[in-house]
All heavy atoms as an XYZ file, in Angstrom:
747
protein
N      80.142    122.901    -11.289
C      79.971    124.154    -10.550
C      81.023    124.236     -9.416
O      81.356    123.235     -8.813
C      78.664    124.240     -9.916
C      78.317    125.442     -9.122
S      76.737    125.537     -8.628
C      76.859    126.219     -7.029
N      81.650    125.364     -9.239
C      82.749    125.567     -8.290
C      82.146    125.975     -6.976
O      81.115    126.520     -6.761
C      83.635    126.658     -8.849
O      84.575    127.030     -7.934
N      82.951    125.668     -5.854
C      82.588    126.127     -4.567
C      83.298    127.576     -4.318
O      83.219    127.942     -3.230
C      83.153    125.064     -3.551
C      82.349    123.908     -3.538
N      81.080    123.738     -2.976
C      82.658    122.666     -4.132
C      80.632    122.401     -3.160
N      81.544    121.876     -3.903
N      83.968    128.038     -5.251
C      84.650    129.303     -4.999
C      83.517    130.338     -4.863
O      82.715    130.488     -5.593
C      85.551    129.519     -6.249
C      86.208    130.950     -6.171
C      87.148    131.176     -5.040
C      85.938    131.958     -7.048
C      87.762    132.365     -5.012
C      86.513    133.124     -6.902
C      87.479    133.400     -5.942
O      88.131    134.572     -5.777
N      83.784    131.128     -3.813
C      82.717    132.252     -3.510
C      82.997    133.473     -4.252
O      82.113    134.454     -4.215
C      82.741    132.493     -2.069
O      83.884    133.109     -1.607
N      84.113    133.728     -4.817
C      84.474    134.907     -5.524
C      85.109    135.806     -4.572
O      85.626    136.971     -5.111
N      85.398    135.581     -3.381
C      85.997    136.562     -2.483
C      87.399    135.950     -2.090
O      87.568    134.727     -1.904
C      85.227    136.773     -1.298
O      84.921    135.646     -0.510
N      88.357    136.749     -1.767
C      89.583    136.379     -1.386
C      89.617    136.582      0.223
O      89.201    137.556      0.690
C      90.717    137.210     -1.878
C      92.142    136.962     -1.345
C      90.710    137.111     -3.520
N      90.130    135.595      0.936
C      90.198    135.697      2.374
C      90.883    136.843      2.873
O      91.910    137.347      2.352
C      90.992    134.417      2.902
C      90.964    133.590      1.720
C      90.811    134.333      0.510
N      90.348    137.586      3.794
C      90.947    138.823      4.405
C      92.251    138.405      5.245
O      92.070    137.494      6.132
C      89.943    139.640      5.234
N      93.270    139.049      5.049
C      94.472    138.788      5.855
C      95.009    140.129      6.325
O      94.677    141.243      5.724
C      95.593    138.233      4.969
C      95.224    136.863      4.319
C      96.394    136.402      3.356
C      95.041    135.749      5.383
N      95.675    140.068      7.471
C      96.214    141.356      7.934
C      97.442    141.791      7.106
O      97.895    141.053      6.311
C      96.587    141.318      9.417
C      97.603    140.285      9.781
O      98.483    140.057      8.956
O      97.570    139.591     10.845
N      98.044    142.988      7.356
C      99.101    143.421      6.542
C     100.324    142.674      6.631
O     101.086    142.682      5.621
C      99.354    144.948      6.953
C      98.374    145.934      6.760
C      98.159    146.208      5.243
O      97.425    145.351      4.565
N      98.765    147.236      4.760
N     100.555    141.921      7.633
C     101.744    141.054      7.834
C     101.745    139.999      6.780
O     102.772    139.345      6.495
C     101.888    140.535      9.320
N     100.572    139.550      6.394
C     100.463    138.434      5.370
C     100.297    138.946      3.924
O      99.450    138.477      3.208
C      99.273    137.633      5.808
C      99.409    136.914      7.113
O     100.433    136.383      7.303
O      98.370    136.905      7.751
N     101.383    139.593      3.498
C     101.294    140.242      2.119
C     101.926    139.334      1.117
O     102.236    139.718     -0.002
C     101.963    141.602      2.074
C     103.382    141.570      2.495
O     103.978    140.437      2.887
O     104.023    142.647      2.405
N     102.057    137.978      1.467
C     102.568    137.019      0.476
C     101.869    136.921     -0.737
O     102.319    136.648     -1.883
C     102.783    135.609      1.149
C     101.561    135.089      1.721
C     101.088    135.248      3.044
C     100.482    134.339      0.971
N      99.942    134.502      3.168
C      99.563    133.985      2.014
C     100.395    133.835     -0.327
C      98.397    133.241      1.594
C      99.324    133.125     -0.662
C      98.257    132.816      0.345
N     100.520    137.212     -0.677
C      99.599    137.161     -1.861
C      99.992    138.081     -2.902
O      99.701    137.934     -4.126
C      98.187    137.394     -1.382
C      97.622    136.258     -0.543
C      96.191    136.425     -0.201
N      96.105    137.738      0.394
C      94.873    138.363      0.591
N      93.846    137.859      0.083
N      94.842    139.558      1.279
N     100.690    139.249     -2.518
C     101.052    140.247     -3.466
C     102.126    139.703     -4.471
O     102.323    140.204     -5.481
C     101.593    141.461     -2.817
C     100.505    142.240     -2.071
O      99.288    142.108     -2.344
O     100.880    142.998     -1.080
N     102.750    138.710     -4.035
C     103.808    138.074     -4.864
C     103.558    136.760     -5.564
O     104.245    136.023     -6.103
C     105.107    137.843     -4.036
C     105.485    139.143     -3.302
N     106.102    140.236     -3.926
C     105.319    139.496     -2.020
C     106.248    141.238     -2.986
N     105.794    140.837     -1.866
N     102.203    136.314     -5.386
C     101.752    134.975     -5.786
C     101.746    134.978     -7.421
O     101.244    135.890     -7.966
C     100.365    134.635     -5.191
N     102.160    133.865     -7.828
C     102.111    133.727     -9.370
C     100.615    133.662     -9.802
O     100.381    133.942    -11.051
C     102.827    132.350     -9.762
N      99.687    133.391     -9.024
C      98.360    133.278     -9.361
C      97.500    134.610     -9.267
O      96.380    134.540     -9.663
C      97.531    132.227     -8.600
S      97.523    132.632     -6.843
N      98.083    135.663     -8.805
C      97.373    136.836     -8.534
C      96.620    137.438     -9.738
O      95.678    138.105     -9.462
C      98.272    137.851     -7.867
C      99.330    138.519     -8.744
C     100.322    139.366     -7.926
N     101.331    139.918     -8.799
C     102.471    139.288     -9.140
N     102.543    137.943     -8.742
N     103.353    139.693     -9.916
N      97.060    137.111    -11.006
C      96.337    137.659    -12.106
C      95.641    136.534    -12.920
O      95.178    136.833    -13.953
C      97.329    138.301    -13.058
C      98.024    139.487    -12.449
N      97.327    140.657    -11.909
C      99.315    139.733    -12.044
C      98.165    141.422    -11.373
N      99.373    140.900    -11.437
N      95.601    135.313    -12.305
C      94.940    134.273    -12.952
C      93.461    134.229    -12.666
O      92.966    134.722    -11.561
C      95.522    132.896    -12.519
C      96.998    132.804    -12.918
C      97.167    132.570    -14.396
O      96.273    131.899    -15.029
O      98.226    132.769    -14.823
N      92.642    133.550    -13.327
C      91.245    133.373    -13.021
C      91.137    132.401    -11.853
O      91.664    131.267    -11.887
C      90.585    132.739    -14.256
C      89.072    132.459    -14.047
O      88.599    132.681    -13.041
O      88.468    132.003    -15.046
N      90.440    132.769    -10.848
C      90.454    131.991     -9.613
C      89.728    130.605     -9.866
O      89.919    129.661     -9.131
C      89.491    132.780     -8.563
C      89.686    134.168     -9.035
C      89.850    134.050    -10.568
N      88.922    130.539    -10.846
C      88.205    129.203    -11.151
C      89.225    128.136    -11.598
O      88.899    127.045    -11.360
C      87.184    129.490    -12.390
C      85.979    130.221    -11.917
C      85.093    129.574    -10.983
O      85.014    128.383    -11.085
O      84.532    130.329    -10.194
N      90.384    128.547    -11.977
C      91.425    127.565    -12.277
C      91.813    126.814    -11.025
O      92.105    125.579    -11.088
C      92.728    128.304    -12.861
C      93.879    127.350    -13.009
C      92.347    128.754    -14.274
N      91.733    127.486     -9.877
C      92.067    126.910     -8.586
C      91.039    126.230     -7.804
O      91.218    125.570     -6.737
C      92.884    127.932     -7.807
C      94.105    128.472     -8.507
C      94.071    129.532     -9.338
C      95.348    127.816     -8.257
C      95.157    130.024    -10.061
C      96.416    128.255     -9.003
C      96.337    129.307     -9.890
N      89.774    126.550     -8.259
C      88.581    125.951     -7.545
C      87.710    125.316     -8.520
O      86.533    125.710     -8.733
C      87.925    127.136     -6.842
C      88.712    127.793     -5.836
C      89.585    128.871     -6.094
C      88.807    127.378     -4.539
C      90.343    129.418     -5.153
C      89.555    127.939     -3.543
C      90.337    128.946     -3.815
N      88.120    124.301     -9.200
C      87.314    123.600    -10.203
C      86.800    122.277     -9.693
O      87.217    121.659     -8.724
C      88.240    123.294    -11.504
O      89.146    122.515    -11.192
N      85.788    121.813    -10.415
C      85.266    120.465    -10.127
C      84.599    119.890    -11.349
O      84.411    120.657    -12.339
C      84.270    120.546     -8.881
C      83.030    121.311     -9.165
C      82.089    121.271     -7.921
O      82.049    120.318     -7.175
O      81.355    122.329     -7.838
N      84.109    118.712    -11.387
C      83.472    118.167    -12.556
C      84.420    117.392    -13.364
O      85.549    117.032    -13.100
N      83.918    117.203    -14.628
C      84.689    116.337    -15.587
C      86.034    116.922    -15.904
O      86.955    116.218    -16.223
C      83.854    116.182    -16.853
C      82.678    115.289    -16.656
C      81.899    115.184    -17.901
C      80.650    114.199    -17.693
N      79.928    113.952    -18.888
N      86.194    118.231    -15.973
C      87.400    118.817    -16.324
C      88.391    119.129    -15.180
O      89.324    119.693    -15.373
C      87.217    120.092    -17.182
O      86.556    121.092    -16.395
N      87.921    118.742    -14.007
C      88.627    119.246    -12.787
C      90.140    118.662    -12.744
O      90.973    119.484    -12.403
C      87.939    118.698    -11.556
N      90.394    117.430    -13.171
C      91.716    116.958    -13.047
C      92.730    117.748    -13.900
O      93.781    118.101    -13.505
C      91.704    115.413    -13.485
C      93.124    114.845    -13.435
C      93.578    114.752    -11.974
N      94.935    114.194    -11.902
C      95.857    114.582    -10.959
N      95.449    115.308    -10.041
N      96.986    114.156    -10.984
N      92.318    118.024    -15.086
C      93.116    118.793    -16.027
C      93.300    120.248    -15.493
O      94.400    120.826    -15.562
N      92.285    120.742    -14.887
C      92.333    122.104    -14.324
C      93.282    122.223    -13.123
O      94.036    123.071    -12.977
C      90.893    122.597    -14.061
O      90.178    122.557    -15.139
C      90.953    124.110    -13.627
N      93.118    121.111    -12.325
C      93.953    121.009    -11.010
C      95.450    120.949    -11.599
O      96.343    121.617    -10.938
C      93.692    119.866    -10.217
C      94.737    119.446     -9.180
C      92.251    120.167     -9.515
N      95.792    120.181    -12.561
C      97.201    120.080    -13.131
C      97.633    121.395    -13.586
O      98.784    121.826    -13.389
C      97.249    119.004    -14.126
C      97.074    117.522    -13.649
C      97.020    116.581    -14.894
C      98.107    117.152    -12.629
N      96.834    122.185    -14.228
C      97.064    123.438    -14.781
C      97.460    124.448    -13.562
O      98.383    125.112    -13.521
C      95.991    124.018    -15.618
C      96.205    125.481    -16.087
N      97.215    125.749    -16.956
C      95.638    126.609    -15.803
C      97.254    127.128    -17.237
N      96.228    127.650    -16.421
N      96.554    124.391    -12.609
C      96.738    125.165    -11.342
C      98.068    124.877    -10.700
O      98.881    125.743    -10.239
C      95.563    125.059    -10.365
N      98.282    123.580    -10.568
C      99.575    123.201     -9.878
C     100.803    123.523    -10.759
O     101.823    123.884    -10.133
C      99.565    121.620     -9.717
C      98.612    121.135     -8.652
C      98.511    119.653     -8.495
O      98.536    118.820     -9.451
N      98.311    119.236     -7.213
N     100.674    123.593    -12.003
C     101.887    124.041    -12.739
C     102.088    125.486    -12.536
O     103.352    126.001    -12.485
C     101.500    123.889    -14.355
N     101.062    126.279    -12.242
C     101.289    127.789    -11.990
C     101.873    127.789    -10.610
O     102.805    128.600    -10.408
C      99.863    128.480    -12.018
C      99.308    128.510    -13.514
C     100.036    129.876    -11.442
C      97.814    128.950    -13.561
N     101.377    127.093     -9.619
C     101.908    126.998     -8.252
C     103.342    126.674     -8.303
O     104.194    127.227     -7.455
C     101.132    126.082     -7.486
S      99.415    126.588     -7.087
N     103.891    125.776     -9.173
C     105.203    125.409     -9.097
C     106.181    126.467     -9.611
O     107.407    126.308     -9.370
C     105.336    124.065     -9.922
C     104.838    122.873     -9.224
N     105.309    122.362     -7.969
C     103.758    122.122     -9.598
C     104.633    121.401     -7.665
N     103.665    121.207     -8.589
N     105.685    127.447    -10.172
C     106.450    128.600    -10.518
C     106.414    129.752     -9.501
O     107.047    130.824     -9.614
C     105.984    129.192    -11.936
O     104.767    129.911    -11.739
C     106.005    128.159    -12.987
N     105.690    129.520     -8.463
C     105.428    130.593     -7.502
C     106.396    130.849     -6.441
O     106.830    129.828     -5.737
C     104.047    130.418     -6.885
S     103.389    131.750     -5.835
N     106.750    132.139     -6.244
C     107.848    132.406     -5.227
C     107.340    132.233     -3.751
O     108.096    132.173     -2.763
C     108.350    133.745     -5.463
C     107.144    134.378     -6.172
C     106.559    133.213     -6.938
N     105.993    132.180     -3.598
C     105.365    132.128     -2.225
C     104.517    130.907     -2.084
O     103.638    130.914     -1.222
C     104.574    133.470     -1.893
C     105.457    134.630     -1.775
C     103.462    133.623     -2.900
N     104.977    129.943     -2.815
C     104.142    128.673     -2.787
C     104.116    127.986     -1.366
O     103.033    127.589     -0.877
C     104.927    127.696     -3.755
C     104.222    126.201     -3.728
C     104.955    125.420     -4.770
N     104.649    124.024     -4.513
C     105.413    123.098     -4.962
N     106.630    123.395     -5.644
N     105.047    121.825     -4.824
N     105.225    128.087     -0.653
C     105.252    127.566      0.700
C     104.357    128.332      1.676
O     103.613    127.701      2.427
C     106.630    127.576      1.252
C     106.781    127.031      2.704
C     108.252    126.933      3.144
N     108.928    128.274      3.001
C     108.694    129.272      3.912
N     107.831    129.096      4.894
N     109.340    130.364      3.775
N     104.355    129.643      1.560
C     103.476    130.438      2.442
C     101.975    130.185      2.129
O     101.165    130.056      3.051
C     103.729    131.925      2.192
C     105.154    132.343      2.803
C     106.232    132.365      1.645
O     106.220    131.502      0.801
N     107.126    133.330      1.784
N     101.720    129.966      0.886
C     100.264    129.659      0.459
C      99.928    128.367      1.133
O      98.792    128.366      1.635
C     100.243    129.718     -1.093
S      98.580    129.304     -1.739
N     100.647    127.369      0.916
C     100.325    126.025      1.409
C     100.244    126.117      2.962
O      99.276    125.487      3.458
N     101.129    126.752      3.667
C     101.014    126.921      5.165
C      99.746    127.605      5.476
O      99.083    127.196      6.465
C     102.235    127.646      5.661
C     103.525    126.824      5.647
C     103.506    125.560      6.505
O     102.939    125.793      7.671
O     103.965    124.581      6.042
N      99.422    128.659      4.838
C      98.175    129.319      5.058
C      96.950    128.360      4.909
O      96.083    128.391      5.844
C      97.974    130.505      4.159
C      96.655    131.145      4.232
C      96.433    132.171      5.162
C      95.574    130.846      3.243
C      95.130    132.686      5.306
C      94.341    131.428      3.365
C      94.104    132.236      4.464
O      92.838    132.881      4.497
N      96.969    127.636      3.863
C      95.768    126.732      3.660
C      95.700    125.708      4.788
O      94.668    125.337      5.183
C      95.950    126.195      2.314
N      96.817    125.139      5.197
C      96.860    124.140      6.220
C      96.343    124.719      7.558
O      95.549    124.225      8.246
C      98.198    123.488      6.334
C      98.522    122.565      5.035
C      98.303    122.647      7.605
C      99.973    122.267      4.863
N      96.969    125.811      7.827
C      96.644    126.587      9.148
C      95.209    127.004      9.178
O      94.696    126.867     10.296
C      97.565    127.812      9.231
C      97.417    128.594     10.456
C      98.347    129.732     10.427
C      98.100    130.784     11.606
N      98.982    131.895     11.405
N      94.584    127.472      8.162
C      93.190    127.939      8.247
C      92.168    126.914      7.883
O      91.021    127.274      7.923
C      93.186    129.129      7.334
O      93.312    128.777      5.933
C      93.979    130.407      7.769
N      92.670    125.723      7.464
C      91.685    124.700      7.218
C      91.080    124.800      5.929
O      89.906    124.218      5.770
N      91.656    125.466      4.901
C      90.991    125.530      3.572
C      90.773    123.989      3.134
O      91.667    123.196      3.118
C      91.959    126.260      2.580
C      92.140    127.679      2.866
C      90.915    128.404      2.527
O      89.937    127.992      1.812
O      90.672    129.554      3.077
N      89.577    123.816      2.603
C      89.235    122.474      2.276
C      88.860    122.350      0.768
O      88.340    121.439      0.354
C      88.035    122.009      3.077
C      87.856    120.510      3.003
O      88.952    119.795      2.789
O      86.762    120.003      3.038
N      89.077    123.426      0.039
C      88.683    123.416     -1.304
C      89.716    124.190     -2.156
O      90.164    125.261     -1.731
C      87.291    124.070     -1.525
C      86.747    123.796     -2.937
C      86.693    124.642     -3.921
C      86.171    122.597     -3.276
N      86.168    123.967     -5.062
C      85.776    122.685     -4.671
C      85.981    121.341     -2.784
C      85.235    121.649     -5.427
C      85.418    120.333     -3.486
C      85.092    120.560     -4.793
N      90.030    123.564     -3.259
C      90.985    124.264     -4.167
C      92.437    123.873     -4.243
O      92.724    123.001     -3.345
N      93.156    124.470     -4.939
C      94.627    124.198     -4.992
C      95.284    125.347     -4.346
O      95.024    126.506     -4.636
C      95.079    124.135     -6.529
C      96.615    124.053     -6.479
C      94.420    122.947     -7.315
N      96.053    124.969     -3.280
C      96.778    125.888     -2.487
C      98.177    125.477     -2.325
O      98.447    124.342     -2.113
C      96.190    126.006     -1.055
C      94.763    126.615     -1.066
C      93.535    125.971     -1.280
C      94.504    127.945     -0.775
N      92.602    126.859     -1.131
C      93.052    128.094     -0.823
C      95.214    129.137     -0.476
C      92.342    129.280     -0.631
C      94.538    130.293     -0.214
C      93.092    130.356     -0.240
N      99.179    126.237     -2.764
C     100.586    126.000     -2.502
C     100.892    124.693     -3.400
O     101.901    124.035     -3.141
N     100.191    124.462     -4.408
C     100.540    123.462     -5.317
C      99.949    122.185     -4.873
O     100.049    121.144     -5.561
N      99.117    122.201     -3.786
C      98.478    120.969     -3.290
C      97.048    120.880     -3.691
O      96.267    121.845     -3.526
C      98.586    120.919     -1.774
C     100.049    120.726     -1.262
S     100.111    120.673      0.544
C     100.071    122.505      0.912
N      96.643    119.704     -4.118
C      95.221    119.509     -4.492
C      94.511    119.356     -3.098
O      95.061    119.311     -2.024
C      95.037    118.212     -5.228
O      95.353    117.004     -4.405
N      93.155    119.336     -3.274
C      92.323    119.102     -2.040
C      92.796    117.881     -1.235
O      92.856    118.051     -0.034
C      90.982    118.924     -2.683
C      89.847    119.293     -1.761
C      88.580    119.044     -2.519
N      87.502    118.762     -1.655
C      86.334    118.587     -1.875
N      85.926    118.447     -3.129
N      85.453    118.342     -0.890
N      92.968    116.823     -1.858
C      93.370    115.561     -1.146
C      94.801    115.707     -0.544
O      95.109    115.241      0.582
C      93.359    114.392     -2.119
C      91.904    113.994     -2.443
O      90.923    114.324     -1.720
N      91.707    113.410     -3.553
N      95.648    116.377     -1.228
C      97.009    116.583     -0.681
C      96.953    117.523      0.495
O      97.724    117.323      1.489
C      97.917    117.167     -1.818
C      98.192    116.091     -2.803
C      98.961    116.735     -4.056
O      98.589    117.885     -4.424
N      99.803    116.079     -4.556
N      96.108    118.523      0.488
C      95.871    119.411      1.644
C      95.445    118.629      2.854
O      95.966    118.832      4.063
C      95.005    120.576      1.354
C      95.447    121.663      0.577
C      94.302    122.626      0.080
C      96.469    122.437      1.409
N      94.442    117.769      2.612
C      93.903    117.049      3.766
C      94.973    116.146      4.303
O      95.167    115.999      5.537
C      92.704    116.071      3.300
C      91.419    116.833      3.188
C      90.281    115.915      3.017
N      89.322    116.550      2.128
C      88.756    116.125      1.094
N      89.008    114.991      0.697
N      87.932    116.877      0.399
N      95.808    115.470      3.517
C      96.848    114.616      3.955
C      97.878    115.455      4.696
O      98.434    114.969      5.833
C      97.577    113.942      2.764
C      98.653    113.014      3.129
C      99.306    112.288      1.920
O      99.020    112.654      0.916
N     100.106    111.285      2.316
N      98.310    116.598      4.196
C      99.365    117.504      4.861
C      98.800    117.917      6.268
O      99.439    117.840      7.278
C      99.596    118.694      3.989
N      97.413    118.208      6.384
C      96.842    118.604      7.528
C      96.959    117.396      8.617
O      97.121    117.691      9.762
C      95.432    118.992      7.274
C      94.848    119.923      8.404
C      93.496    120.519      8.010
N      93.625    121.510      6.919
C      93.218    121.291      5.773
N      92.515    120.342      5.387
N      93.469    122.317      4.783
N      96.574    116.182      8.124
C      96.689    115.012      9.091
C      98.045    114.709      9.521
O      98.201    114.505     10.678
C      96.100    113.869      8.256
C      94.607    113.643      8.259
C      94.156    112.308      7.899
N      94.645    111.976      6.530
C      94.035    112.112      5.366
N      92.937    112.797      5.483
N      94.528    111.775      4.332
N      99.019    114.921      8.611
C     100.413    114.670      8.981
C     100.942    115.811      9.963
O     101.568    115.403     10.907
C     101.361    114.732      7.796
C     101.232    113.559      6.805
C     102.020    113.834      5.471
C     101.781    112.331      7.460
N     100.437    117.005      9.862
C     100.722    118.072     10.800
C     100.160    117.798     12.035
O     100.812    117.887     13.159
C     100.280    119.350     10.184
C     100.269    120.519     11.130
C     101.540    121.394     11.205
N     102.227    121.599     10.068
C     102.069    122.714      9.290
N     101.195    123.697      9.659
N     102.807    122.862      8.197
N      98.901    117.343     12.158
C      98.212    116.993     13.406
C      98.904    115.869     14.148
O      99.165    115.993     15.343
C      96.790    116.707     13.184
N      99.267    114.786     13.438
C     100.004    113.658     13.951
C     101.438    114.181     14.609
O     101.746    113.704     15.631
C     100.207    112.572     12.944
C      98.763    111.893     12.761
O      97.823    111.990     13.467
N      98.758    111.237     11.544
N     101.995    115.002     13.819
C     103.388    115.389     14.251
C     103.231    116.255     15.501
O     104.014    116.154     16.434
C     104.037    116.240     13.107
O     105.245    116.702     13.498
N     102.295    117.152     15.434
C     101.999    118.012     16.640
C     101.670    117.098     17.935
O     102.119    117.539     18.999
C     100.942    119.039     16.358
C     101.240    120.068     15.466
O     102.502    120.135     15.115
O     100.358    120.825     14.920
N     100.813    116.074     17.707
C     100.368    115.218     18.803
C     101.538    114.496     19.351
O     101.823    114.260     20.580
C      99.452    114.226     18.317
N     102.529    113.958     18.502
C     103.735    113.434     18.988
C     104.697    114.244     19.739
O     105.244    113.874     20.735
C     104.482    112.754     17.829
C     103.854    111.454     17.269
C     104.817    110.697     16.339
N     105.169    111.472     15.267
C     104.515    111.461     14.060
N     103.417    110.783     13.984
N     104.933    112.158     13.060
N     104.739    115.577     19.276
C     105.637    116.495     19.923
C     105.028    116.868     21.234
O     105.814    117.135     22.192
C     105.745    117.716     19.061
N     103.747    116.913     21.404
C     103.147    117.308     22.676
C     103.069    116.203     23.729
O     102.980    116.431     24.844
C     101.631    117.789     22.429
N     103.105    114.962     23.249
C     102.892    113.884     24.155
C     104.203    113.075     24.327
O     104.585    112.523     25.300
């Protein structure tokens, strides 16, 4: 069972990167899978992400908003957590 709610996060007009996303016509379940087939589905989602012209914006959005589920910007759930920790550590060093 997926944690995907079926809704897309609301963004203001300035964040129209989603209009150019390679995944915009894909089944969202590909990006929000779990269970026995999750690894293969994650790899499939990441392959789609690697062709995406707005991959960087998508990943930045996920890190900034704390998305904790799914594949965003080609990053798995664990990769997102790691990127978020690295960003927090970098911000802390810059501030201190």
